[in-house]
All heavy atoms as an XYZ file, in Angstrom:
967
protein
N      51.751    186.305      4.557
C      52.626    185.396      3.889
C      52.787    184.160      4.754
O      52.896    184.260      5.956
C      53.983    186.037      3.662
C      53.960    187.115      2.606
S      55.469    188.056      2.571
C      54.912    189.523      3.392
N      52.785    183.044      4.115
C      52.953    181.809      4.863
C      54.262    181.168      4.472
O      54.789    181.381      3.397
C      51.802    180.832      4.573
O      51.806    180.536      3.182
C      50.465    181.424      4.968
N      54.796    180.379      5.365
C      56.017    179.661      5.076
C      56.252    178.612      6.123
O      55.882    178.784      7.281
N      56.871    177.503      5.700
C      57.167    176.460      6.662
C      58.293    175.598      6.131
O      58.454    175.417      4.934
C      55.944    175.602      6.945
C      55.439    174.851      5.728
C      54.273    173.972      6.061
C      53.851    173.254      4.767
N      52.926    172.217      4.967
N      59.093    175.101      7.058
C      60.119    174.125      6.714
C      59.582    172.764      7.128
O      58.993    172.614      8.195
C      61.416    174.444      7.449
N      59.762    171.783      6.268
C      59.285    170.446      6.610
C      60.410    169.637      7.256
O      61.508    170.140      7.491
C      58.676    169.741      5.395
C      59.676    169.442      4.300
O      60.899    169.490      4.559
O      59.234    169.145      3.176
N      60.135    168.369      7.539
C      61.096    167.528      8.241
C      62.378    167.274      7.450
O      63.405    166.927      8.008
C      60.448    166.186      8.647
C      59.985    165.332      7.480
C      58.640    165.740      6.890
O      57.921    166.556      7.483
O      58.318    165.236      5.810
N      62.371    167.483      6.146
C      63.567    167.285      5.327
C      64.429    168.542      5.268
O      65.527    168.509      4.726
C      63.186    166.892      3.880
O      62.537    168.000      3.258
C      62.310    165.662      3.850
N      63.918    169.646      5.777
C      64.639    170.902      5.706
C      64.228    171.769      4.534
O      64.735    172.869      4.369
N      63.302    171.261      3.695
C      62.792    172.065      2.598
C      61.939    173.198      3.168
O      61.189    173.003      4.118
C      61.937    171.230      1.648
C      62.729    170.166      0.901
O      63.964    170.112      1.063
O      62.108    169.385      0.175
N      62.057    174.370      2.595
C      61.313    175.547      3.039
C      60.388    175.993      1.919
O      60.834    176.187      0.786
C      62.286    176.679      3.386
C      61.684    178.037      3.741
C      60.897    177.937      5.041
C      62.782    179.081      3.846
N      59.101    176.142      2.230
C      58.131    176.630      1.253
C      57.501    177.906      1.782
O      57.038    177.953      2.925
C      57.035    175.577      0.971
O      57.659    174.408      0.452
C      56.018    176.099     -0.032
N      57.502    178.932      0.941
C      56.978    180.250      1.320
C      56.001    180.712      0.241
O      56.277    180.583     -0.953
C      58.122    181.271      1.452
C      57.579    182.652      1.748
C      59.101    180.843      2.524
N      54.871    181.252      0.666
C      53.909    181.841     -0.261
C      53.837    183.341     -0.001
O      53.672    183.772      1.136
C      52.516    181.210     -0.092
O      52.620    179.817     -0.360
C      51.501    181.824     -1.043
N      53.972    184.099     -1.081
C      53.841    185.554     -1.021
C      52.461    185.912     -1.555
O      52.134    185.552     -2.688
C      54.905    186.228     -1.891
C      56.305    186.087     -1.382
C      57.055    184.963     -1.692
C      56.882    187.076     -0.609
C      58.364    184.829     -1.243
C      58.191    186.955     -0.151
C      58.924    185.819     -0.473
N      51.638    186.622     -0.779
C      50.297    186.982     -1.261
C      50.303    188.247     -2.111
O      51.196    189.091     -1.999
C      49.524    187.224      0.036
C      50.555    187.761      0.966
C      51.837    187.034      0.616
N      49.292    188.356     -2.940
C      49.069    189.570     -3.710
C      48.628    190.674     -2.750
O      47.761    190.452     -1.897
C      47.977    189.305     -4.752
S      47.502    190.759     -5.719
N      49.223    191.843     -2.882
C      48.864    192.962     -2.017
C      47.479    193.519     -2.307
O      46.929    194.260     -1.489
C      49.898    194.085     -2.126
C      51.183    193.766     -1.369
O      51.117    193.077     -0.342
O      52.255    194.214     -1.823
N      46.881    193.170     -3.454
C      45.543    193.662     -3.777
C      44.435    192.698     -3.365
O      43.416    193.119     -2.844
C      45.426    193.966     -5.276
C      46.244    195.139     -5.777
C      46.015    195.345     -7.275
C      45.892    196.411     -5.017
N      44.633    191.404     -3.627
C      43.528    190.461     -3.396
C      43.846    189.338     -2.408
O      42.946    188.602     -2.007
C      43.058    189.857     -4.725
S      44.255    188.737     -5.483
N      45.110    189.181     -2.055
C      45.483    188.152     -1.099
C      45.744    186.776     -1.699
O      46.243    185.891     -1.014
N      45.423    186.592     -2.982
C      45.722    185.313     -3.626
C      47.235    185.155     -3.736
O      47.965    186.144     -3.711
C      45.093    185.247     -5.026
C      43.593    185.164     -4.999
C      42.902    184.929     -6.315
C      43.628    185.183     -7.569
N      42.816    185.055     -8.792
N      47.722    183.921     -3.885
C      49.172    183.747     -4.010
C      49.736    184.478     -5.232
O      49.254    184.305     -6.344
C      49.341    182.239     -4.164
C      48.122    181.648     -3.521
C      47.020    182.631     -3.815
N      50.744    185.288     -4.980
C      51.484    185.931     -6.066
C      52.634    185.013     -6.484
O      53.019    184.994     -7.646
C      52.022    187.282     -5.619
N      53.160    184.260     -5.520
C      54.230    183.296     -5.791
C      54.304    182.302     -4.649
O      54.028    182.643     -3.507
C      55.567    183.996     -5.940
N      54.686    181.093     -4.986
C      55.015    180.075     -4.002
C      56.406    179.576     -4.343
O      56.669    179.181     -5.477
C      54.007    178.919     -4.014
O      52.708    179.453     -3.702
C      54.365    177.859     -2.992
N      57.289    179.641     -3.358
C      58.691    179.312     -3.591
C      59.117    178.228     -2.618
O      58.870    178.331     -1.419
C      59.572    180.563     -3.419
C      59.106    181.635     -4.409
C      61.049    180.220     -3.605
C      59.747    182.976     -4.213
N      59.752    177.191     -3.159
C      60.290    176.116     -2.339
C      61.797    176.076     -2.508
O      62.298    176.024     -3.636
C      59.690    174.757     -2.733
O      58.273    174.804     -2.534
C      60.268    173.625     -1.894
N      62.494    176.121     -1.396
C      63.942    175.954     -1.378
C      64.218    174.610     -0.739
O      63.958    174.414      0.459
C      64.624    177.077     -0.596
C      66.143    176.972     -0.471
C      66.807    177.051     -1.846
C      66.677    178.050      0.453
N      64.703    173.668     -1.533
C      64.999    172.330     -1.030
C      66.326    172.325     -0.291
O      67.219    173.126     -0.575
C      65.029    171.332     -2.185
N      66.440    171.416      0.646
C      67.666    171.284      1.424
C      68.865    170.987      0.528
O      69.994    171.342      0.864
C      67.502    170.188      2.480
N      68.635    170.377     -0.637
C      69.734    170.047     -1.554
C      70.116    171.210     -2.475
O      70.975    171.073     -3.340
C      69.397    168.813     -2.382
C      68.277    169.040     -3.401
O      67.737    170.164     -3.487
O      67.946    168.078     -4.116
N      69.452    172.375     -2.326
C      69.817    173.561     -3.098
C      68.948    173.852     -4.303
O      69.175    174.832     -5.008
N      67.945    173.016     -4.554
C      67.050    173.306     -5.666
C      66.024    174.344     -5.210
O      65.441    174.211     -4.140
C      66.332    172.046     -6.131
C      65.388    172.305     -7.294
C      64.713    171.038     -7.780
O      63.800    170.565     -7.078
O      65.107    170.533     -8.834
N      65.816    175.367     -6.034
C      64.776    176.356     -5.751
C      63.739    176.264     -6.858
O      64.074    176.231     -8.040
C      65.339    177.789     -5.603
C      64.238    178.749     -5.111
C      65.987    178.282     -6.871
C      64.753    180.096     -4.627
N      62.476    176.176     -6.451
C      61.362    176.104     -7.389
C      60.471    177.307     -7.127
O      59.972    177.484     -6.018
C      60.554    174.794     -7.235
C      59.382    174.778     -8.204
C      61.452    173.582     -7.433
N      60.306    178.132     -8.158
C      59.499    179.342     -8.050
C      58.278    179.188     -8.943
O      58.407    179.018    -10.152
C      60.306    180.585     -8.484
C      59.458    181.838     -8.384
C      61.584    180.715     -7.665
N      57.102    179.216     -8.341
C      55.833    179.227     -9.079
C      55.308    180.654     -8.954
O      54.888    181.070     -7.873
C      54.842    178.242     -8.474
C      55.282    176.791     -8.561
S      55.294    176.150    -10.232
C      53.567    176.236    -10.635
N      55.371    181.380    -10.065
C      54.954    182.781    -10.017
C      54.212    183.143    -11.289
O      53.635    182.283    -11.937
C      56.169    183.684     -9.781
N      54.274    184.376    -11.677
C      53.429    184.971    -12.698
C      53.137    184.131    -13.924
O      51.985    183.938    -14.273
C      54.043    186.299    -13.151
C      54.178    187.348    -12.073
C      54.803    188.602    -12.653
C      52.842    187.659    -11.445
N      54.153    183.676    -14.610
C      53.882    183.000    -15.876
C      54.365    181.559    -15.897
O      54.512    180.968    -16.961
C      54.450    183.778    -17.078
C      55.953    183.945    -16.971
C      53.767    185.115    -17.231
C      56.569    184.509    -18.219
N      54.596    180.986    -14.747
C      54.955    179.579    -14.732
C      55.940    179.216    -13.648
O      56.057    179.886    -12.628
N      56.649    178.151    -13.928
C      57.546    177.548    -12.950
C      58.994    177.719    -13.401
O      59.330    177.467    -14.562
C      57.214    176.065    -12.837
C      58.133    175.271    -11.986
C      57.758    173.797    -12.085
N      58.783    172.979    -11.495
C      58.549    171.988    -10.680
N      57.318    171.643    -10.383
N      59.539    171.291    -10.177
N      59.842    178.111    -12.467
C      61.271    178.217    -12.691
C      61.958    177.303    -11.684
O      61.641    177.344    -10.499
C      61.773    179.662    -12.469
O      61.103    180.524    -13.375
C      63.264    179.787    -12.656
N      62.861    176.473    -12.161
C      63.634    175.605    -11.285
C      65.109    175.869    -11.533
O      65.550    175.852    -12.680
C      63.323    174.126    -11.555
O      61.920    173.905    -11.391
C      64.084    173.215    -10.608
N      65.845    176.135    -10.462
C      67.278    176.408    -10.568
C      67.997    175.768     -9.389
O      67.360    175.298     -8.441
C      67.545    177.914    -10.571
C      66.988    178.642    -11.766
C      67.219    180.139    -11.687
O      67.467    180.701    -10.632
N      67.139    180.799    -12.822
N      69.314    175.807     -9.426
C      70.145    175.350     -8.318
C      70.712    176.580     -7.626
O      71.111    177.547     -8.269
C      71.296    174.476     -8.801
C      70.907    173.252     -9.583
C      70.144    172.217     -8.849
N      70.875    171.625     -7.753
C      70.309    170.777     -6.905
N      69.047    170.434     -7.047
N      70.985    170.281     -5.916
N      70.755    176.515     -6.317
C      71.365    177.571     -5.509
C      72.682    177.007     -4.990
O      72.705    175.920     -4.414
C      70.448    177.968     -4.329
C      71.143    178.971     -3.431
C      69.134    178.523     -4.844
N      73.753    177.734     -5.206
C      75.060    177.288     -4.733
C      75.118    177.235     -3.218
O      74.394    177.961     -2.520
N      75.981    176.383     -2.705
C      76.105    176.191     -1.254
C      76.406    177.502     -0.530
O      75.878    177.750      0.556
C      77.183    175.155     -0.952
N      77.224    178.354     -1.160
C      77.583    179.617     -0.512
C      76.400    180.582     -0.431
O      76.342    181.433      0.449
C      78.767    180.274     -1.226
C      78.479    180.825     -2.616
C      78.302    179.783     -3.719
O      78.644    178.597     -3.543
O      77.797    180.165     -4.792
N      75.437    180.461     -1.345
C      74.277    181.356     -1.364
C      73.097    180.827     -0.545
O      72.175    181.590     -0.239
C      73.824    181.603     -2.803
N      73.115    179.551     -0.221
C      71.969    178.935      0.488
C      71.566    179.683      1.761
O      70.384    179.959      1.951
C      72.255    177.468      0.814
C      72.056    176.530     -0.345
S      70.312    176.258     -0.749
C      69.829    175.200      0.611
N      72.496    180.030      2.646
C      72.069    180.730      3.876
C      71.349    182.044      3.590
O      70.346    182.357      4.233
C      73.378    180.961      4.634
C      74.306    179.915      4.118
C      73.929    179.725      2.677
N      71.846    182.800      2.611
C      71.219    184.094      2.282
C      69.830    183.896      1.689
O      68.879    184.580      2.065
C      72.108    184.880      1.308
C      71.498    186.185      0.856
C      71.451    187.216      1.959
N      70.858    188.444      1.453
C      69.933    189.132      2.112
N      69.534    188.748      3.300
N      69.429    190.210      1.588
N      69.695    182.949      0.768
C      68.392    182.689      0.146
C      67.408    182.206      1.200
O      66.264    182.673      1.262
C      68.517    181.678     -1.016
C      67.152    181.298     -1.559
C      69.391    182.249     -2.122
N      67.838    181.290      2.067
C      66.960    180.781      3.134
C      66.532    181.915      4.061
O      65.372    182.015      4.441
C      67.652    179.668      3.920
C      66.763    179.038      4.984
C      67.403    177.798      5.580
N      67.346    176.668      4.686
C      66.281    175.895      4.517
N      65.176    176.137      5.192
N      66.307    174.885      3.696
N      67.460    182.814      4.382
C      67.149    183.947      5.249
C      66.119    184.872      4.610
O      65.159    185.293      5.262
C      68.437    184.720      5.571
C      68.202    185.838      6.560
O      67.614    185.592      7.626
O      68.624    186.983      6.257
N      66.312    185.187      3.331
C      65.369    186.055      2.611
C      63.978    185.426      2.581
O      62.968    186.105      2.815
C      65.879    186.339      1.184
C      64.793    186.911      0.296
C      67.075    187.282      1.239
N      63.912    184.127      2.312
C      62.609    183.453      2.273
C      61.989    183.367      3.662
O      60.785    183.596      3.813
C      62.745    182.059      1.654
C      63.062    182.045      0.162
C      63.301    180.620     -0.313
C      61.955    182.712     -0.643
N      62.797    183.054      4.670
C      62.272    182.969      6.036
C      61.694    184.310      6.481
O      60.668    184.364      7.152
C      63.384    182.512      7.003
O      63.841    181.226      6.592
C      62.873    182.415      8.431
N      62.353    185.399      6.082
C      61.862    186.739      6.430
C      60.723    187.190      5.530
O      60.129    188.232      5.771
C      63.010    187.745      6.344
C      64.053    187.551      7.390
C      65.166    188.569      7.273
O      64.983    189.681      6.787
N      66.341    188.189      7.725
N      60.458    186.416      4.470
C      59.404    186.738      3.504
C      59.586    188.148      2.953
O      58.670    188.961      2.910
C      58.038    186.546      4.126
C      57.770    185.099      4.411
C      56.660    184.928      5.432
N      56.469    183.537      5.772
C      57.218    182.855      6.641
N      58.236    183.427      7.224
N      56.965    181.592      6.905
N      60.815    188.405      2.515
C      61.200    189.730      2.044
C      61.231    189.745      0.514
O      62.230    189.372     -0.114
C      62.574    190.076      2.625
C      63.010    191.493      2.337
O      62.459    192.134      1.413
O      63.925    191.967      3.034
N      60.122    190.175     -0.104
C      60.018    190.186     -1.563
C      61.050    191.121     -2.187
O      61.601    190.822     -3.245
C      58.606    190.585     -1.995
N      61.319    192.233     -1.556
C      62.308    193.181     -2.085
C      63.694    192.533     -2.141
O      64.393    192.631     -3.147
C      62.365    194.436     -1.231
C      63.423    195.430     -1.736
C      63.577    196.611     -0.841
N      62.302    197.324     -0.795
C      62.032    198.292      0.039
N      62.933    198.694      0.912
N      60.872    198.892      0.026
N      64.094    191.857     -1.077
C      65.404    191.200     -1.038
C      65.456    190.026     -2.017
O      66.498    189.781     -2.638
C      65.722    190.735      0.375
N      64.343    189.312     -2.177
C      64.288    188.215     -3.135
C      64.488    188.750     -4.552
O      65.266    188.199     -5.336
C      62.958    187.471     -3.032
C      62.791    186.286     -3.969
C      63.744    185.154     -3.589
C      61.348    185.804     -3.949
N      63.810    189.830     -4.872
C      63.960    190.484     -6.179
C      65.405    190.924     -6.402
O      65.942    190.794     -7.497
C      62.996    191.663     -6.271
C      63.099    192.454     -7.542
C      62.479    192.015     -8.705
C      63.809    193.644     -7.593
C      62.570    192.746     -9.892
C      63.910    194.379     -8.764
C      63.286    193.926     -9.908
O      63.384    194.643    -11.069
N      66.048    191.436     -5.355
C      67.440    191.863     -5.473
C      68.371    190.674     -5.724
O      69.363    190.809     -6.447
C      67.868    192.616     -4.210
N      68.040    189.513     -5.160
C      68.843    188.310     -5.394
C      68.701    187.809     -6.825
O      69.673    187.419     -7.459
C      68.425    187.187     -4.443
C      68.871    187.290     -3.005
C      68.243    186.169     -2.177
C      70.392    187.236     -2.895
N      67.461    187.793     -7.314
C      67.195    187.285     -8.664
C      65.854    187.842     -9.124
O      64.814    187.534     -8.535
C      67.164    185.755     -8.654
C      67.087    185.172    -10.052
O      66.079    185.428    -10.747
O      68.008    184.442    -10.443
N      65.870    188.643    -10.168
C      64.653    189.320    -10.632
C      63.579    188.346    -11.103
O      62.398    188.644    -10.997
C      64.985    190.323    -11.716
C      65.753    191.495    -11.160
C      66.070    192.507    -12.205
N      66.740    193.638    -11.571
C      66.973    194.767    -12.172
N      66.611    194.943    -13.426
N      67.569    195.737    -11.536
N      63.971    187.184    -11.627
C      62.954    186.220    -12.050
C      62.339    185.519    -10.848
O      61.158    185.194    -10.858
C      63.526    185.228    -13.060
C      63.699    185.888    -14.424
C      63.994    184.897    -15.532
O      63.368    183.829    -15.564
O      64.852    185.223    -16.363
N      63.109    185.275     -9.795
C      62.531    184.698     -8.571
C      61.517    185.673     -7.988
O      60.505    185.266     -7.442
C      63.599    184.422     -7.529
C      64.607    183.381     -7.883
C      64.601    182.535     -8.966
C      65.783    183.082     -7.157
N      65.711    181.737     -8.939
C      66.455    182.049     -7.848
C      66.349    183.578     -5.985
C      67.659    181.495     -7.398
C      67.539    183.039     -5.540
C      68.189    182.002     -6.238
N      61.789    186.955     -8.105
C      60.893    187.986     -7.584
C      60.046    188.630     -8.666
O      59.691    189.803     -8.561
N      59.702    187.878     -9.687
C      58.956    188.427    -10.831
C      57.608    189.028    -10.439
O      57.103    189.922    -11.100
C      58.748    187.353    -11.899
O      57.954    186.296    -11.395
N      57.033    188.566     -9.380
C      55.722    189.015     -8.895
C      55.797    190.362     -8.171
O      54.775    190.972     -7.875
C      55.139    187.970     -7.936
C      56.028    187.720     -6.748
C      55.845    188.424     -5.574
C      57.065    186.799     -6.821
C      56.684    188.214     -4.480
C      57.902    186.570     -5.736
C      57.709    187.288     -4.571
N      57.000    190.816     -7.883
C      57.233    192.010     -7.070
C      57.516    193.219     -7.962
O      58.326    193.138     -8.884
C      58.423    191.750     -6.140
C      58.888    192.946     -5.364
C      58.169    193.413     -4.270
C      60.054    193.614     -5.712
C      58.601    194.512     -3.552
C      60.498    194.705     -4.999
C      59.767    195.149     -3.921
O      60.190    196.240     -3.210
N      56.851    194.337     -7.683
C      57.135    195.587     -8.387
C      58.023    196.441     -7.469
O      57.558    196.902     -6.416
C      55.857    196.351     -8.729
S      56.218    197.943     -9.521
N      59.294    196.643     -7.860
C      60.181    197.420     -6.997
C      59.812    198.897     -6.912
O      60.135    199.562     -5.930
C      61.557    197.230     -7.646
C      61.261    196.886     -9.066
C      59.953    196.149     -9.061
N      59.116    199.416     -7.908
C      58.710    200.825     -7.881
C      57.592    201.031     -6.868
O      57.613    201.992     -6.096
C      58.285    201.290     -9.286
O      59.333    200.994    -10.203
C      57.995    202.783     -9.304
N      56.625    200.112     -6.858
C      55.504    200.178     -5.907
C      55.882    199.649     -4.527
O      55.236    199.975     -3.541
C      54.342    199.289     -6.368
S      53.542    199.736     -7.869
N      56.879    198.760     -4.521
C      57.226    197.991     -3.326
C      56.042    197.131     -2.891
O      55.704    197.044     -1.727
C      57.687    198.906     -2.189
C      58.327    198.136     -1.042
O      58.898    197.048     -1.286
O      58.248    198.614      0.109
N      55.409    196.488     -3.916
C      54.248    195.633     -3.662
C      54.341    194.373     -4.505
O      54.972    194.350     -5.560
C      52.956    196.376     -4.008
C      52.755    197.619     -3.129
C      51.502    198.340     -3.470
N      50.386    197.663     -2.820
C      49.127    198.024     -2.969
N      48.818    199.040     -3.760
N      48.169    197.384     -2.361
N      53.665    193.341     -4.026
C      53.582    192.064     -4.742
C      52.197    191.932     -5.349
O      51.203    192.292     -4.714
C      53.812    190.905     -3.771
O      55.104    190.983     -3.219
N      52.146    191.402     -6.579
C      50.869    191.232     -7.267
C      50.797    189.838     -7.884
O      51.784    189.331     -8.415
C      50.714    192.258     -8.399
C      50.796    193.702     -7.956
C      51.904    194.481     -8.256
C      49.744    194.292     -7.258
C      51.977    195.810     -7.870
C      49.814    195.622     -6.869
C      50.929    196.373     -7.172
O      50.999    197.689     -6.794
N      49.607    189.252     -7.876
C      49.395    187.972     -8.545
C      49.226    188.217    -10.044
O      49.094    189.358    -10.498
C      48.180    187.246     -7.968
S      46.586    188.012     -8.334
N      49.214    187.132    -10.810
C      49.119    187.232    -12.274
C      47.847    187.937    -12.725
O      47.837    188.557    -13.798
C      49.203    185.839    -12.888
N      46.792    187.874    -11.928
C      45.538    188.536    -12.309
C      45.675    190.053    -12.391
O      44.874    190.713    -13.041
C      44.424    188.210    -11.313
C      43.968    186.770    -11.382
O      44.308    186.070    -12.371
O      43.277    186.326    -10.443
N      46.683    190.614    -11.716
C      46.813    192.066    -11.660
C      47.929    192.630    -12.526
O      48.095    193.849    -12.592
C      46.970    192.518    -10.206
C      45.740    192.236     -9.417
N      45.644    191.177     -8.545
C      44.530    192.824     -9.413
C      44.435    191.149     -8.023
N      43.734    192.141     -8.536
N      48.692    191.782    -13.181
C      49.709    192.242    -14.115
C      49.135    192.201    -15.522
O      48.350    191.325    -15.860
C      50.940    191.327    -14.082
C      51.807    191.472    -12.873
C      51.700    190.789    -11.703
C      52.934    192.331    -12.731
N      52.681    191.173    -10.834
C      53.464    192.117    -11.443
C      53.545    193.258    -13.571
C      54.581    192.813    -10.981
C      54.664    193.940    -13.099
C      55.165    193.712    -11.811
N      49.548    193.129    -16.363
C      49.237    193.080    -17.794
C      50.526    192.618    -18.480
O      51.587    193.221    -18.279
C      48.821    194.449    -18.326
C      48.659    194.462    -19.801
N      47.593    193.880    -20.444
C      49.466    194.957    -20.770
C      47.740    194.023    -21.742
N      48.874    194.675    -21.969
N      50.452    191.537    -19.259
C      51.641    190.944    -19.860
C      51.780    191.304    -21.330
O      50.806    191.354    -22.071
C      51.607    189.416    -19.712
C      51.613    188.970    -18.280
C      50.485    188.417    -17.712
C      52.745    189.137    -17.496
C      50.481    188.021    -16.381
C      52.754    188.745    -16.173
C      51.614    188.187    -15.610
N      53.009    191.538    -21.730
C      53.380    191.802    -23.120
C      54.430    190.760    -23.491
O      55.611    190.906    -23.141
C      53.934    193.219    -23.248
C      54.415    193.551    -24.656
O      54.118    192.785    -25.598
O      55.106    194.578    -24.795
N      54.000    189.701    -24.160
C      54.890    188.610    -24.555
C      55.568    188.991    -25.866
O      54.895    189.401    -26.821
C      54.104    187.290    -24.711
C      55.019    186.158    -25.139
C      53.380    186.945    -23.409
N      56.884    188.869    -25.893
C      57.663    189.233    -27.075
C      58.249    187.972    -27.715
O      58.650    187.042    -27.024
C      58.815    190.167    -26.698
C      58.391    191.396    -25.899
C      58.014    192.552    -26.794
N      57.532    193.688    -26.035
C      58.266    194.740    -25.700
N      59.529    194.804    -26.047
N      57.729    195.737    -25.017
N      58.318    188.010    -29.043
C      58.893    186.903    -29.798
C      60.116    187.389    -30.545
O      60.230    188.566    -30.900
C      57.852    186.311    -30.751
C      56.732    185.660    -29.986
C      55.594    186.379    -29.635
C      56.836    184.346    -29.572
C      54.579    185.789    -28.893
C      55.826    183.742    -28.831
C      54.703    184.478    -28.499
O      53.712    183.895    -27.749
N      61.040    186.486    -30.807
C      62.304    186.782    -31.459
C      62.071    187.236    -32.897
O      61.383    186.560    -33.659
C      63.189    185.540    -31.425
C      64.623    185.849    -31.767
O      64.870    186.354    -32.874
O      65.498    185.569    -30.922
N      62.657    188.361    -33.284
C      62.537    188.866    -34.654
C      63.306    187.989    -35.646
O      62.886    187.795    -36.780
C      63.061    190.304    -34.762
C      62.175    191.298    -34.039
O      60.959    191.026    -33.911
O      62.685    192.343    -33.606
N      64.440    187.489    -35.207
C      65.285    186.693    -36.095
C      64.707    185.292    -36.330
O      64.891    184.704    -37.386
C      66.691    186.574    -35.485
C      67.702    185.958    -36.418
C      69.107    186.002    -35.827
O      69.398    186.884    -35.001
O      69.902    185.133    -36.207
N      64.010    184.756    -35.328
C      63.410    183.433    -35.421
C      61.919    183.547    -35.106
O      61.506    183.318    -33.972
C      64.082    182.453    -34.452
C      65.558    182.303    -34.674
C      66.468    182.986    -33.872
C      66.037    181.507    -35.696
C      67.834    182.858    -34.080
C      67.406    181.371    -35.906
C      68.305    182.048    -35.103
N      61.110    183.942    -36.075
C      59.675    184.167    -35.832
C      59.014    182.966    -35.144
O      59.264    181.817    -35.492
C      59.108    184.381    -37.236
C      60.271    184.895    -38.021
C      61.479    184.164    -37.467
N      58.210    183.284    -34.163
C      57.491    182.255    -33.416
C      58.240    181.761    -32.192
O      57.669    181.064    -31.362
N      59.517    182.108    -32.039
C      60.296    181.698    -30.875
C      60.109    182.722    -29.763
O      60.260    183.927    -29.967
C      61.771    181.592    -31.223
C      62.116    180.398    -32.065
C      61.384    179.867    -33.088
C      63.281    179.611    -31.961
N      62.026    178.805    -33.631
C      63.211    178.609    -32.952
C      64.408    179.644    -31.136
C      64.196    177.665    -33.128
C      65.388    178.700    -31.330
C      65.279    177.719    -32.303
N      59.798    182.224    -28.600
C      59.631    183.085    -27.428
C      60.929    183.813    -27.115
O      62.014    183.240    -27.159
C      59.205    182.229    -26.229
C      59.141    182.989    -24.929
C      58.059    183.810    -24.643
C      60.151    182.882    -23.981
C      57.989    184.504    -23.442
C      60.093    183.571    -22.786
C      59.014    184.375    -22.525
O      58.945    185.067    -21.347
N      60.814    185.101    -26.767
C      61.974    185.890    -26.376
C      61.908    186.265    -24.902
O      62.769    185.894    -24.120
C      62.075    187.140    -27.248
C      63.326    187.955    -26.978
O      64.304    187.404    -26.434
O      63.340    189.151    -27.315
N      60.846    186.984    -24.511
C      60.731    187.446    -23.133
C      59.308    187.952    -22.887
O      58.507    188.051    -23.804
C      61.737    188.553    -22.828
S      61.478    190.057    -23.796
N      59.025    188.266    -21.627
C      57.735    188.837    -21.262
C      57.958    190.052    -20.369
O      58.734    189.997    -19.409
C      56.856    187.815    -20.509
O      56.627    186.686    -21.357
C      55.515    188.414    -20.100
N      57.289    191.141    -20.719
C      57.260    192.326    -19.877
C      55.929    192.331    -19.141
O      54.917    191.860    -19.654
C      57.390    193.605    -20.722
C      58.798    193.840    -21.200
C      59.258    193.247    -22.371
C      59.672    194.638    -20.471
C      60.557    193.441    -22.804
C      60.975    194.842    -20.902
C      61.412    194.240    -22.062
O      62.702    194.430    -22.484
N      55.947    192.881    -17.943
C      54.721    193.006    -17.182
C      54.525    194.440    -16.748
O      55.493    195.148    -16.441
N      53.262    194.864    -16.723
C      52.903    196.185    -16.217
C      52.003    195.979    -15.013
O      50.962    195.321    -15.101
C      52.191    197.021    -17.295
O      53.053    197.126    -18.433
C      51.849    198.413    -16.784
N      52.424    196.513    -13.878
C      51.675    196.336    -12.631
C      50.447    197.254    -12.616
O      50.278    198.103    -13.497
C      52.590    196.610    -11.433
S      52.831    198.365    -11.080
N      49.579    197.115    -11.619
C      48.375    197.946    -11.543
C      48.649    199.455    -11.444
O      47.781    200.265    -11.757
C      47.669    197.447    -10.285
C      48.139    196.044    -10.124
C      49.566    196.060    -10.598
N      49.865    199.811    -11.019
C      50.221    201.234    -10.920
C      50.923    201.730    -12.190
O      51.489    202.822    -12.208
C      51.100    201.470     -9.692
C      50.403    201.149     -8.384
C      49.199    202.054     -8.123
O      49.286    203.271     -8.422
O      48.194    201.542     -7.630
N      50.911    200.891    -13.238
C      51.431    201.243    -14.560
C      52.955    201.297    -14.636
O      53.524    202.053    -15.430
C      50.813    202.535    -15.082
C      50.751    202.563    -16.594
O      50.584    201.526    -17.220
N      50.888    203.729    -17.177
N      53.631    200.482    -13.832
C      55.087    200.362    -13.900
C      55.396    199.126    -14.732
O      54.889    198.046    -14.440
C      55.697    200.227    -12.506
C      55.304    201.322    -11.584
N      54.712    201.090    -10.363
C      55.406    202.669    -11.716
C      54.469    202.251     -9.778
N      54.874    203.220    -10.585
N      56.233    199.270    -15.749
C      56.561    198.161    -16.640
C      57.994    197.708    -16.427
O      58.896    198.537    -16.258
C      56.375    198.605    -18.115
O      55.018    198.997    -18.304
C      56.705    197.471    -19.072
N      58.163    196.380    -16.412
C      59.503    195.813    -16.285
C      59.517    194.405    -16.867
O      58.473    193.784    -17.087
C      59.964    195.796    -14.841
C      59.201    194.835    -13.959
C      59.839    194.773    -12.571
N      59.381    193.660    -11.809
C      59.790    192.406    -11.934
N      60.684    192.077    -12.825
N      59.315    191.453    -11.169
N      60.720    193.901    -17.102
C      60.909    192.545    -17.578
C      60.555    191.571    -16.460
O      61.062    191.700    -15.347
C      62.370    192.340    -18.005
C      62.754    191.029    -18.633
C      62.098    190.872    -20.010
C      64.272    190.933    -18.769
N      59.654    190.620    -16.734
C      59.280    189.636    -15.712
C      59.734    188.219    -16.048
O      59.736    187.340    -15.198
C      57.766    189.641    -15.394
C      57.345    190.967    -14.760
C      56.937    189.318    -16.606
N      60.120    187.973    -17.321
C      60.614    186.650    -17.711
C      61.505    186.815    -18.933
O      61.148    187.519    -19.870
C      59.471    185.703    -18.019
C      59.959    184.307    -18.347
O      60.567    183.670    -17.456
O      59.724    183.850    -19.471
N      62.658    186.150    -18.881
C      63.577    186.246    -20.004
C      64.143    184.876    -20.326
O      64.537    184.137    -19.526
C      64.713    187.211    -19.646
C      65.608    187.503    -20.828
O      65.219    187.280    -21.975
O      66.725    187.986    -20.580
């Protein structure tokens, strides 16, 4: 896993796939509290509150996928808690669900890891 803080205080961490080594996720925590997660099915951008910043920075600095998943399951979407492993999008099987009440509207995505564990990866 790679990670570095730049001169502005932004921290970028890449979590590799445990099977092939390709990036499973790249996460940037900006000094201003914006977190950008590039993982399985796209990009998530959120704000991290000032009180949570030290914990999030610590989890990313330690490159702890399990702790990241515990903080926010979508930030840790690449991580399978049953396997305790990280996988890139090439190794997940996705089941995209659409809203029954509003046909054609995206609802959520479930993912099944290489060990056949299924969980919600995007909502």
